[in-house]
C-alpha positions as CSV (number, residue, x, y, z in Angstrom):
1,X,-21.0,24.0,15.3
2,X,-17.7,23.9,13.3
3,X,-17.3,20.2,14.0
4,X,-20.9,19.4,13.0
5,X,-20.4,21.3,9.8
6,X,-17.4,19.2,8.9
7,X,-19.2,16.1,9.9
8,X,-22.2,16.7,7.8
9,X,-20.4,18.3,4.8
10,X,-17.0,16.6,4.9
11,X,-17.0,15.6,1.2
12,X,-17.9,19.1,0.1
13,X,-15.2,20.6,2.3
14,X,-12.7,18.2,0.8
15,X,-13.8,19.0,-2.8
16,X,-13.5,22.7,-1.9
17,X,-9.9,22.1,-0.8
18,X,-9.2,20.3,-4.0
19,X,-10.8,23.1,-6.0
20,X,-8.6,25.6,-4.2
21,X,-5.6,23.5,-5.0
22,X,-6.5,23.5,-8.7
23,X,-7.0,27.3,-8.7
24,X,-3.6,27.6,-6.9
25,X,-2.0,25.5,-9.6
26,X,-2.8,28.3,-12.1
27,X,0.1,30.1,-10.6
28,X,2.5,27.4,-11.7
29,X,4.9,28.3,-14.4
30,X,3.0,26.3,-17.0
31,X,-0.4,27.3,-15.7
32,X,-3.5,25.2,-16.4
33,X,-4.4,25.1,-20.1
34,X,-7.4,23.4,-21.7
35,X,-5.2,20.7,-23.0
36,X,-3.9,19.9,-19.5
37,X,-7.4,19.8,-18.2
38,X,-8.5,17.5,-20.9
39,X,-5.5,15.2,-20.6
40,X,-5.8,15.1,-16.9
41,X,-9.5,14.4,-17.1
42,X,-8.9,11.4,-19.4
43,X,-6.3,10.0,-17.1
44,X,-8.5,10.7,-14.1
45,X,-11.4,8.9,-15.7
46,X,-9.2,5.8,-16.1
47,X,-8.1,6.1,-12.5
48,X,-11.7,6.3,-11.7
49,X,-12.4,2.8,-13.2
50,X,-9.8,1.2,-11.0
51,X,-11.0,3.2,-8.0
52,X,-14.6,2.1,-8.6
53,X,-13.3,-1.5,-8.5
54,X,-11.7,-0.8,-5.2
55,X,-15.0,0.6,-3.9
56,X,-17.1,-2.3,-5.1
57,X,-14.8,-4.8,-3.4
58,X,-14.7,-2.8,-0.2
59,X,-18.5,-2.5,-0.1
60,X,-19.1,-6.2,-0.5
61,X,-16.1,-7.7,1.3
62,X,-15.0,-4.9,3.7
63,X,-11.4,-5.2,2.5
64,X,-9.0,-3.1,0.4
65,X,-8.0,-5.1,-2.6
66,X,-4.3,-4.3,-3.2
67,X,-4.4,-6.7,-6.2
68,X,-6.8,-4.4,-8.1
69,X,-4.1,-2.9,-10.4
70,X,-2.4,-6.2,-11.0
71,X,-5.6,-7.8,-12.4
72,X,-5.7,-5.0,-15.0
73,X,-2.0,-5.2,-15.7
74,X,-2.3,-9.0,-16.5
75,X,-5.0,-8.2,-19.1
76,X,-2.7,-5.6,-20.7
77,X,0.2,-8.1,-20.8
78,X,-2.0,-10.7,-22.6
79,X,-3.4,-8.2,-25.1
80,X,0.0,-6.7,-25.9
81,X,1.6,-10.1,-26.5
82,X,-1.2,-11.1,-28.9
83,X,-0.8,-7.9,-30.9
84,X,3.0,-7.5,-30.8
85,X,4.0,-11.2,-31.3
86,X,1.0,-12.8,-33.0
87,X,-0.1,-9.7,-34.9
88,X,-3.7,-10.3,-34.1
89,X,-6.5,-7.8,-34.3
90,X,-6.5,-5.0,-31.7
91,X,-10.1,-5.5,-30.7
92,X,-9.8,-9.2,-30.5
93,X,-6.8,-8.7,-28.2
94,X,-8.9,-6.4,-26.0
95,X,-11.6,-9.0,-25.8
96,X,-9.2,-11.8,-24.8
97,X,-7.5,-9.5,-22.3
98,X,-10.9,-8.6,-20.7
99,X,-11.8,-12.3,-20.5
100,X,-8.5,-13.1,-18.8
101,X,-9.2,-10.4,-16.2
102,X,-12.7,-11.6,-15.6
103,X,-11.4,-15.2,-15.2
104,X,-8.7,-13.9,-12.8
105,X,-11.3,-12.2,-10.7
106,X,-13.4,-15.4,-10.7
107,X,-10.4,-17.4,-9.5
108,X,-9.6,-14.8,-6.8
109,X,-13.3,-15.1,-5.7
110,X,-13.0,-18.9,-5.4
111,X,-9.8,-18.5,-3.2
112,X,-11.6,-15.9,-1.0
113,X,-14.7,-18.1,-0.6
114,X,-12.7,-21.2,0.0
115,X,-10.0,-20.0,2.4
116,X,-10.9,-16.6,3.7
117,X,-14.7,-16.6,3.9
118,X,-14.8,-16.2,7.6
119,X,-11.3,-14.8,8.2
120,X,-10.6,-11.4,9.7
121,X,-10.8,-8.6,7.2
122,X,-7.2,-7.7,8.1
123,X,-6.0,-11.2,7.1
124,X,-7.9,-11.1,3.9
125,X,-6.6,-7.6,3.0
126,X,-3.0,-8.8,3.6
127,X,-3.8,-11.9,1.5
128,X,-4.5,-9.6,-1.5
129,X,-0.9,-8.5,-1.3
130,X,0.1,-12.1,-1.8
131,X,-2.5,-12.4,-4.6
132,X,-0.9,-9.4,-6.2
133,X,2.5,-10.9,-6.2
134,X,1.2,-14.1,-7.8
135,X,-0.6,-12.2,-10.5
136,X,2.6,-10.1,-11.0
137,X,4.6,-13.3,-11.5
138,X,2.1,-14.5,-14.1
139,X,2.4,-11.1,-15.9
140,X,6.2,-11.5,-16.1
141,X,6.0,-15.0,-17.4
142,X,3.5,-14.4,-20.2
143,X,6.1,-13.3,-22.8
144,X,8.2,-16.5,-22.1
145,X,5.2,-18.6,-23.0
146,X,4.9,-17.1,-26.5
147,X,8.4,-16.0,-27.5
148,X,10.9,-16.5,-24.7
149,X,11.5,-12.8,-24.7
150,X,12.3,-11.2,-21.3
151,X,10.3,-8.0,-22.0
152,X,7.9,-6.5,-24.5
153,X,7.3,-2.8,-25.0
154,X,4.2,-1.3,-26.6
155,X,4.9,-0.2,-30.2
156,X,2.0,-1.2,-32.4
157,X,-0.6,-1.8,-29.6
158,X,-2.8,1.1,-30.5
159,X,-6.3,1.8,-31.8
160,X,-7.0,1.7,-35.5
161,X,-8.2,5.3,-35.4
162,X,-5.5,7.5,-36.9
163,X,-6.8,11.0,-36.6
164,X,-4.9,13.6,-34.4
165,X,-5.5,17.0,-33.0
166,X,-3.6,19.4,-30.8
167,X,-5.0,21.4,-27.9
168,X,-2.8,23.9,-26.0
169,X,0.3,22.2,-27.4
170,X,-0.7,18.7,-26.3
171,X,-1.2,16.0,-29.0
172,X,-4.4,14.0,-28.7
173,X,-5.0,10.9,-30.8
174,X,-7.6,8.3,-31.4
175,X,-6.2,6.4,-28.4
176,X,-7.4,9.2,-26.1
177,X,-10.8,9.2,-27.7
178,X,-11.2,5.5,-27.2
179,X,-10.1,6.0,-23.5
180,X,-12.9,8.6,-23.1
181,X,-15.5,6.4,-24.7
182,X,-14.5,3.3,-22.8
183,X,-14.6,5.2,-19.5
184,X,-18.1,6.7,-20.3
185,X,-19.5,3.3,-21.3
186,X,-18.2,1.6,-18.2
187,X,-19.5,4.4,-15.9
188,X,-23.0,4.3,-17.6
189,X,-23.0,0.5,-17.5
190,X,-22.1,0.4,-13.8
191,X,-24.8,2.9,-13.0
192,X,-27.4,1.0,-15.0
193,X,-26.3,-2.3,-13.4
194,X,-26.6,-0.9,-9.8
195,X,-29.8,1.0,-10.3
196,X,-31.8,-0.9,-12.9
197,X,-31.0,-4.6,-12.5
198,X,-32.0,-7.0,-9.8
199,X,-28.5,-8.1,-9.3
200,X,-27.4,-4.6,-8.8
201,X,-30.1,-4.0,-6.2
202,X,-29.1,-7.3,-4.5
203,X,-25.5,-6.0,-4.4
204,X,-26.5,-2.8,-2.7
205,X,-28.5,-4.8,-0.2
206,X,-25.5,-7.1,0.3
207,X,-23.3,-4.1,0.9
208,X,-25.6,-2.9,3.7
209,X,-26.0,-6.2,5.5
210,X,-24.7,-9.6,4.5
211,X,-26.9,-11.5,7.0
212,X,-30.2,-9.8,6.0
213,X,-29.4,-10.5,2.4
214,X,-29.0,-14.2,3.1
215,X,-32.3,-14.2,5.1
216,X,-34.0,-12.9,2.0
217,X,-32.9,-15.9,0.1
218,X,-30.3,-14.2,-2.0
219,X,-27.2,-16.3,-2.9
220,X,-24.4,-14.1,-1.4
221,X,-21.7,-16.2,-3.0
222,X,-23.1,-15.2,-6.4
223,X,-23.0,-11.6,-5.5
224,X,-19.4,-12.0,-4.3
225,X,-18.5,-13.7,-7.6
226,X,-20.1,-10.9,-9.6
227,X,-18.3,-8.3,-7.5
228,X,-14.8,-9.7,-8.1
229,X,-15.3,-10.3,-11.8
230,X,-16.8,-6.8,-12.3
231,X,-14.0,-5.1,-10.4
232,X,-11.4,-7.1,-12.4
233,X,-13.2,-6.1,-15.6
234,X,-13.1,-2.4,-14.7
235,X,-9.4,-2.5,-13.9
236,X,-8.7,-4.3,-17.2
237,X,-10.6,-1.7,-19.2
238,X,-8.7,1.1,-17.5
239,X,-5.3,-0.5,-18.0
240,X,-5.9,-1.5,-21.7
241,X,-7.3,1.9,-22.5
242,X,-4.3,3.6,-20.8
243,X,-1.6,1.5,-22.4
244,X,-1.8,2.9,-26.0
245,X,-2.7,6.4,-24.8
246,X,0.4,6.7,-22.7
247,X,2.7,9.6,-23.7
248,X,6.5,9.4,-23.9
249,X,8.5,6.2,-23.8
250,X,6.5,3.0,-24.3
251,X,6.2,1.1,-21.0
252,X,7.4,-2.4,-20.4
253,X,4.2,-4.4,-20.0
254,X,6.0,-7.2,-18.3
255,X,7.0,-5.0,-15.4
256,X,5.1,-5.8,-12.2
257,X,2.6,-3.1,-11.4
258,X,3.9,-1.8,-8.1
259,X,2.1,0.1,-5.3
260,X,2.7,3.5,-6.9
261,X,0.3,2.8,-9.8
262,X,-2.5,2.2,-7.2
263,X,-1.9,5.5,-5.3
264,X,-4.2,7.7,-7.4
265,X,-7.1,5.3,-7.4
266,X,-6.7,4.7,-3.7
267,X,-6.8,8.4,-3.1
268,X,-9.9,8.8,-5.1
269,X,-11.6,5.9,-3.3
270,X,-10.7,7.3,0.1
271,X,-12.2,10.7,-0.9
272,X,-15.4,8.7,-1.7
273,X,-15.1,7.0,1.7
274,X,-14.8,3.6,-0.1
275,X,-18.6,3.8,-0.4
276,X,-19.8,6.6,-2.8
277,X,-19.3,5.7,-6.4
278,X,-20.1,9.1,-8.0
279,X,-17.9,10.9,-5.5
280,X,-15.1,8.5,-6.2
281,X,-15.3,9.0,-10.0
282,X,-15.4,12.8,-9.7
283,X,-12.5,12.8,-7.3
284,X,-10.5,10.6,-9.7
285,X,-11.0,13.1,-12.5
286,X,-9.9,16.0,-10.3
287,X,-6.9,14.1,-9.1
288,X,-6.0,13.4,-12.7
289,X,-6.1,17.1,-13.6
290,X,-4.0,17.9,-10.5
291,X,-1.4,15.3,-11.6
292,X,-1.1,16.6,-15.2
293,X,-0.9,20.2,-14.0
294,X,2.1,19.4,-11.9
295,X,3.7,17.4,-14.7
296,X,3.0,20.2,-17.2
297,X,5.2,22.6,-15.2
298,X,7.6,20.2,-13.7
299,X,7.9,17.1,-15.9
300,X,10.2,15.2,-13.5
301,X,8.4,16.3,-10.3
302,X,7.7,13.6,-7.7
303,X,5.7,16.0,-5.6
304,X,2.4,14.6,-7.0
305,X,2.7,11.7,-4.7
306,X,3.1,14.1,-1.8
307,X,-0.1,15.9,-2.9
308,X,-1.9,12.5,-2.9
309,X,-0.7,11.8,0.6
310,X,-1.9,15.2,1.8
311,X,-5.3,14.6,0.2
312,X,-5.6,11.1,1.8
313,X,-4.6,12.5,5.2
314,X,-7.1,15.4,5.1
315,X,-9.8,13.1,3.8
316,X,-9.4,10.7,6.7
317,X,-9.3,13.5,9.2
318,X,-12.5,15.3,8.1
319,X,-14.6,12.4,7.2
320,X,-16.3,10.6,10.1
321,X,-16.6,6.8,10.0
322,X,-19.7,5.1,8.8
323,X,-20.6,3.6,12.1
324,X,-23.9,2.1,11.0
325,X,-22.6,0.2,8.0
326,X,-19.4,-0.9,9.7
327,X,-21.3,-2.2,12.8
328,X,-23.7,-4.0,10.6
329,X,-21.0,-6.1,8.9
330,X,-18.3,-6.4,11.5
331,X,-20.0,-9.2,13.3
332,X,-20.0,-11.4,10.2
333,X,-16.3,-12.1,10.4
334,X,-14.0,-13.7,13.0
335,X,-11.6,-11.3,14.7
336,X,-7.9,-11.9,15.0
337,X,-7.2,-14.3,17.8
338,X,-3.9,-14.8,19.6
339,X,-2.3,-18.2,19.6
340,X,-3.2,-20.1,22.7
341,X,-0.3,-20.6,25.1
342,X,1.1,-24.0,26.0
343,X,-0.8,-25.3,29.1
344,X,1.2,-24.6,32.2
345,X,1.4,-28.3,33.2
346,X,3.0,-29.1,29.9
347,X,5.3,-26.1,29.8
348,X,6.6,-26.8,33.3
349,X,7.8,-30.4,32.4
350,X,11.6,-30.7,32.6
351,X,11.7,-32.3,29.2
352,X,9.9,-29.3,27.6
353,X,12.0,-26.7,29.5
354,X,15.2,-28.5,28.5
355,X,14.2,-28.8,24.8
356,X,13.2,-25.1,24.7
357,X,16.4,-24.0,26.3
358,X,18.5,-26.2,24.0
359,X,16.9,-25.0,20.8
360,X,17.3,-21.4,21.9
361,X,21.0,-21.9,22.8
362,X,21.7,-23.6,19.6
363,X,20.1,-20.9,17.5
364,X,22.0,-18.2,19.3
365,X,25.3,-19.9,18.9
366,X,24.7,-20.5,15.2
367,X,23.7,-16.9,14.7
368,X,26.7,-15.5,16.5
369,X,29.4,-17.9,15.2
370,X,28.5,-18.8,11.6
371,X,28.6,-15.3,9.9
372,X,32.0,-14.3,11.2
373,X,33.4,-17.6,10.2
374,X,31.8,-17.5,6.7
375,X,33.3,-14.0,6.1
376,X,32.0,-10.8,4.4
377,X,30.1,-12.5,1.6
378,X,27.8,-14.3,4.1
379,X,27.7,-11.5,6.7
380,X,26.3,-8.9,4.3
381,X,23.0,-10.7,3.5
382,X,22.8,-12.0,7.1
383,X,22.9,-8.4,8.2
384,X,20.0,-7.5,6.0
385,X,18.1,-10.5,7.4
386,X,18.7,-9.2,11.0
387,X,17.6,-5.7,10.0
388,X,14.4,-7.0,8.4
389,X,13.8,-9.0,11.5
390,X,13.8,-5.8,13.5
391,X,11.3,-4.3,11.1
392,X,9.2,-7.4,11.5
393,X,9.1,-7.1,15.2
394,X,8.0,-3.5,14.8
395,X,5.1,-4.7,12.7
396,X,4.1,-7.3,15.3
397,X,3.6,-4.5,17.8
398,X,1.4,-2.5,15.5
399,X,-0.5,-5.1,13.4
400,X,-0.3,-8.2,15.6
401,X,-1.0,-6.6,19.0
402,X,-2.9,-3.4,18.1
403,X,-4.6,-4.7,15.0
404,X,-3.6,-1.8,12.8
405,X,-2.5,-2.7,9.2
406,X,0.6,-0.8,8.3
407,X,2.1,-0.8,4.8
408,X,4.5,2.0,5.6
409,X,7.2,0.3,7.7
410,X,9.7,1.0,4.8
411,X,8.7,4.7,5.1
412,X,9.3,4.7,8.9
413,X,12.6,3.0,8.3
414,X,13.4,5.7,5.6
415,X,13.0,8.3,8.3
416,X,15.6,6.6,10.4
417,X,17.9,6.2,7.4
418,X,17.7,9.9,6.6
419,X,18.5,10.9,10.2
420,X,21.4,8.5,10.6
421,X,22.9,9.3,7.2
422,X,22.6,13.0,7.8
423,X,24.3,12.9,11.2
424,X,27.1,10.5,10.2
425,X,27.9,12.3,7.0
426,X,27.8,15.9,8.2
427,X,28.3,15.8,12.0
428,X,30.2,12.5,12.7
429,X,28.0,11.7,15.7
430,X,28.4,8.4,17.5
431,X,26.5,5.6,15.8
432,X,24.5,4.6,18.9
433,X,23.5,8.3,19.5
434,X,22.3,8.6,15.9
435,X,20.3,5.4,16.2
436,X,18.7,6.7,19.4
437,X,17.7,9.9,17.6
438,X,16.4,7.9,14.7
439,X,14.2,5.9,17.1
440,X,12.8,9.1,18.6
441,X,12.1,10.8,15.2
442,X,10.6,7.5,13.8
443,X,8.3,7.3,16.8
444,X,7.1,10.9,16.3
445,X,6.5,10.5,12.5
446,X,4.7,7.2,13.1
447,X,2.3,8.9,15.6
448,X,1.6,11.7,13.2
449,X,0.9,9.3,10.3
450,X,-1.3,7.3,12.7
451,X,-3.5,10.2,13.8
452,X,-6.3,9.3,11.4
453,X,-6.4,5.8,13.0
454,X,-7.5,7.4,16.2
455,X,-10.7,8.5,14.5
456,X,-11.2,5.9,11.8
457,X,-9.6,2.6,12.9
458,X,-9.3,-0.3,10.6
459,X,-8.2,-0.8,7.0
460,X,-8.0,2.8,5.9
461,X,-4.8,3.1,7.9
462,X,-3.1,0.8,5.3
463,X,-3.8,3.3,2.6
464,X,-2.2,6.3,4.3
465,X,0.8,4.3,5.5
466,X,1.3,3.0,1.9
467,X,1.1,6.5,0.6
468,X,3.6,7.6,3.1
469,X,6.0,4.9,2.1
470,X,5.7,5.9,-1.6
471,X,6.3,9.6,-0.8
472,X,9.4,8.7,1.3
473,X,10.8,6.6,-1.5
474,X,10.1,8.9,-4.4
475,X,10.3,12.3,-2.8
476,X,11.8,12.6,0.6
477,X,14.6,10.1,0.2
478,X,15.5,11.5,-3.2
479,X,19.1,12.6,-3.4
480,X,18.3,15.0,-6.2
481,X,15.6,16.9,-4.3
482,X,17.1,16.7,-0.8
483,X,20.8,16.0,-1.1
484,X,21.6,17.0,2.5
485,X,19.2,14.4,3.9
486,X,20.4,11.7,1.5
487,X,24.2,11.8,1.2
488,X,25.8,9.8,-1.6
489,X,28.3,8.5,0.8
490,X,28.0,7.8,4.6
491,X,31.5,7.3,6.0
492,X,32.1,4.2,8.2
493,X,32.1,4.8,11.9
494,X,33.8,3.0,14.8
495,X,31.9,1.0,17.4
496,X,33.4,1.5,20.9
497,X,36.3,3.3,19.3
498,X,37.8,0.0,17.9
499,X,35.6,-1.8,15.4
500,X,34.8,-0.1,12.0
501,X,31.3,-0.6,10.4
502,X,33.0,-0.9,7.0
503,X,33.4,-4.5,8.1
504,X,30.1,-6.3,7.4
505,X,30.8,-8.8,10.2
506,X,31.1,-5.9,12.8
507,X,27.8,-4.4,11.6
508,X,26.2,-7.8,11.7
509,X,27.2,-8.4,15.3
510,X,25.9,-4.9,16.2
511,X,22.6,-5.5,14.5
512,X,22.3,-8.9,16.1
513,X,23.0,-7.5,19.5
514,X,20.3,-4.8,19.0
515,X,17.8,-7.4,17.8
516,X,18.6,-9.5,20.9
517,X,18.0,-6.5,23.2
518,X,14.8,-5.7,21.4
519,X,13.5,-9.2,21.7
520,X,14.2,-9.2,25.4
521,X,12.3,-5.9,25.7
522,X,9.4,-7.2,23.6
523,X,9.3,-10.4,25.6
524,X,9.0,-8.4,28.9
525,X,6.5,-6.1,27.2
526,X,4.3,-9.0,26.2
527,X,3.8,-9.8,29.9
528,X,2.9,-6.3,30.8
529,X,-0.4,-4.4,30.9
530,X,0.5,-2.6,27.6
531,X,0.1,-5.8,25.5
532,X,-3.1,-6.7,27.3
533,X,-4.6,-3.3,26.7
534,X,-3.6,-3.4,23.0
535,X,-5.1,-6.8,22.5
536,X,-8.2,-5.8,24.4
537,X,-8.7,-2.8,22.2
538,X,-8.1,-4.9,19.1
539,X,-10.5,-7.7,20.0
540,X,-13.4,-5.7,21.7
541,X,-13.0,-1.9,21.8
542,X,-16.2,-1.2,23.6
543,X,-15.6,-3.8,26.3
544,X,-12.0,-2.5,26.8
545,X,-13.1,1.1,27.1
546,X,-15.7,0.1,29.7
547,X,-12.8,-1.1,31.9
548,X,-11.2,2.3,31.7
549,X,-8.7,1.6,28.9
550,X,-7.9,4.6,26.7
551,X,-8.0,3.6,23.1
552,X,-6.1,6.8,22.1
553,X,-3.2,6.2,24.5
554,X,-2.9,2.6,23.6
555,X,-3.0,3.2,19.9
556,X,-0.5,6.1,20.1
557,X,1.9,3.9,22.2
558,X,1.7,1.1,19.6
559,X,2.5,3.6,16.8
560,X,5.4,5.1,18.7
561,X,7.0,1.8,19.6
562,X,6.6,0.5,16.0
563,X,8.0,3.7,14.5
564,X,10.9,3.7,16.9
565,X,12.0,0.1,16.0
566,X,11.5,0.8,12.3
567,X,13.6,3.9,12.6
568,X,16.5,2.0,14.1
569,X,16.3,-0.6,11.3
570,X,16.4,2.1,8.7
571,X,19.5,3.6,10.4
572,X,21.2,0.3,10.2
573,X,20.3,0.0,6.5
574,X,21.9,3.3,5.6
575,X,25.1,2.4,7.5
576,X,25.2,-1.0,5.8
577,X,24.8,0.5,2.3
578,X,27.2,3.4,3.2
579,X,24.8,5.9,1.6
580,X,21.5,6.4,-0.1
581,X,22.3,8.5,-3.2
582,X,19.3,8.6,-5.5
583,X,17.6,5.5,-4.2
584,X,15.2,5.3,-1.3
585,X,13.5,2.3,0.3
586,X,11.2,0.5,-2.0
587,X,7.6,0.4,-0.7
588,X,7.6,-3.3,-1.8
589,X,9.8,-3.8,1.3
590,X,6.7,-3.2,3.4
591,X,4.9,-5.9,1.6
592,X,7.7,-8.3,2.2
593,X,7.8,-7.5,5.9
């Protein structure tokens, strides 16, 4: 009965948990004042616009668009340049910025339809990471096109409404009022579009079944085009309304919008199960109030990200997957397929064997000999390359074999970095012992983070792993909050009692040896039953289960192995950097991997 209650009322249970959290925040030193609630509600409403864009894209394309925030940030960059450099009208700049965002959404739609129309949803989701980087590069380059300036901050980009008022000690201006009005207009317009227009009804039908919509004679490409442009427009309105209303130091609009800015909208969208628009909007408002309440009592607190991670984790645990909708759309797209092996007759030719062996030997010789000969200046970046290769291998196990998207490899590596740094700085344990411990702890943490994937497989895992990577970077690996885990200085240790790790060449050789051992292990693993079961679950879960394969055991083993390898890589990073100090591992590293 308890499970059925959670299954049927999971959203209400989650909102009850969030309400309890807000009530508990009243016990904070600053409490929850009406001004905090109002400011948090305004910020939450803007989060909601971005979150609604995420939901629209997911409902139509069955992907999580990690370029959602960047499309809005590009509009802000254009609008601010027009106001700050060309001194144009504020409302004209908003209109141009909105047009830029809509055109960007249209271009992304063309790319999706041209190259990724029938691709795996996993591949398309990862492609949005690349799209985000391209849009970010455009955002950085915009000031150079107008003034050759490296950065532009917001100083006069504000609404023409000059009235001000205070509520509970918080100053509100016309910028905040415009943000409220813009959010309300967008929410009403979106409701009217979906409920009262033929294209909105067609979009809802397309979300339920792409094939049935095509059979009814509806142009699905037009619906896809409309979805991308609408999502881009919502993100642009949210970003341009938030820019002048931002409190404190004016932001640099040419800074690329990183993954942190997308965390709150992603949390709201996950609460709404990437499907329910009203639930998503309401969750965004509550999350905004939660965020401002924490900031009101602790202005420098990074625990907000931890709260978002907990909310995402609980949401994925208590919400059952929408089996009907997922099954109706999953057949529309091609699954991930492994690269076909070279035919045995060709692979057994002496010429092919000789060429393969020769290339392998040459690469190994170059990797072993060149860095020591080139010296420290070359060995240092080469060591980073080897460490990133270990992280890449860990991702191959989880994403390539098991089909689970992880954007948290930097977080798993951060766990290993904290373990190795702590032991080397305070206990002077042998390097290889600490790396072994980091592998074990990394495996355990990866399994815990991957628990929701046992119930809701697919793209939702990317959200919780990204949230975990952000929390590790901003909170757990923060030397100010946890100095014992993040020592400023990690002393060099000796390998086999002779070679010191302060020499970059020595650490390079150690890292290269570990990579070689891991590749041998993975090569043997690829010929075992473990890989076959993982690929079987990835390609056809129901067929694999009918052969007696346990999806839970296979998925847990993939998470454990991936987390262990990433933990080792993080341990090597902390030794190479000789400490962490106040800096963690940037979540962008997961995108690179």
